[in-house]
N, C-alpha and C positions, 0 to 999 in steps of 0.2 A: 538742709536736710531733705532727703528724698521722700516724697509722699508715697504712701502705700496704695493710693488710688491711681489707676491708670487714666490718662486723659481720655476723654470721650472720643470715640471714633465716629467721625461724621457718617451719616446715613448713606451717603453716596459711596464712600469707601467700603463700608460694610457690604453693600449690595455688590460692588465690584469684587470684593473678596469671596463672597458666596458664589458669584458667577465663575470665578477662577476655580474654586473648589469643585463645583459641579462639572466643569469641563475636564479637569484632571481626573476626577473620579470616573467619569464616562470613558475617558481614554484608557485608564487602568483596567476598567471592566472589559473594554473591547480587546485590550492586549491579553488579558486572562483568557477570554473566550477563544482568541486566535491560538494561544499556546495550548489550550486544551484540545482544540481541533487538530493541531499539528501533532500533539502527543498521541492522539488516537490513530492518526494516519500512520505514524511511525510504528506504533504497536502492531497495527494490521500488516504493515509492510514486513516487519520482522517475522510474524507468524507465517505470512505467505512465502517469504523467502525460504524458510525451512522446508516446506512441502515442495517448493519448486526445485530446490537442490536435491531433495530425496528422489523426485521423479527424474531429474536429470541423471543422477547416479544410476538409477534403475535402467534408463535407456542406454547409458554407456555400457553397462554390464550385459544387457540383453542383446543389444545390437552391435556390440564390439566397436563402438565409435568413440570419437574424442568428445571432450567436454563441449567444445564449440558446436560440433555436429549435433549433439544431444540438445543443446540450447536451440539450435536452428529447427530441429524437429518439433520441440515444444511450441515454438513461435508459429511454425507452419500449421500445426494441428489447431492451435488457438485461432489463427486467422481464418482457416478454411472451415472451421466449425462454428465460427462466431461465438466462441466461448472464451471467457477471460483466462489468461495464462494460469493464474492460481487455481481456477476451477478445473482446468485441464489437468494440472498437476495432481490435484486432490483426487480426481477421478482415476488417473493412472495408478496412483498409490493404492487406492481402494480396489482397483481391478487386479493388482498384483496379489492382494490378500484374498482373491476369489470372487470379487464382485464383478458385475458386468460393466462395460463401458456404456455411458449414456448414448442413446441412439443418434443424437445429433453430432457426436464426436467420432463414432466408429468409422464412417467412410473417410474422414480426414486422417485418422490414425492409420488405417490400412493403406491409404494412398501414400502417406509420408514414409511408412515402413517399406512399401514396395519400391518407391523411388530410391531409398537408401540402399536396398538390396541390389537394385539395378546399378547404382553407382559403384558398389563394391565389386561387382563383376567386371567392371571395365578395366 
């Protein structure tokens, strides 16, 4: 007959089991934190992507250029004004709605557009 009492687990094995549980719990918590951070980054990327594509489309329409040229213009403006691409895009969309371009972006924008106009004349 099987006894309903479980055999006593030696103290050393209990301590080892507790250690394993602690390690696994810590690993799971770290994985959860990593996944939450990645999820937030992906959420921000999706939101940024929408405004970047909107600015790209506006440049394509306003400058009569290709999607690749519009992308290159956004990158150029971003690099020359030292402003993140998503912030450049947000500012361009806001400017299309009547707002001014930020002062740190305006020279880079004018230069990029002048370069594009010059390239079209060739």
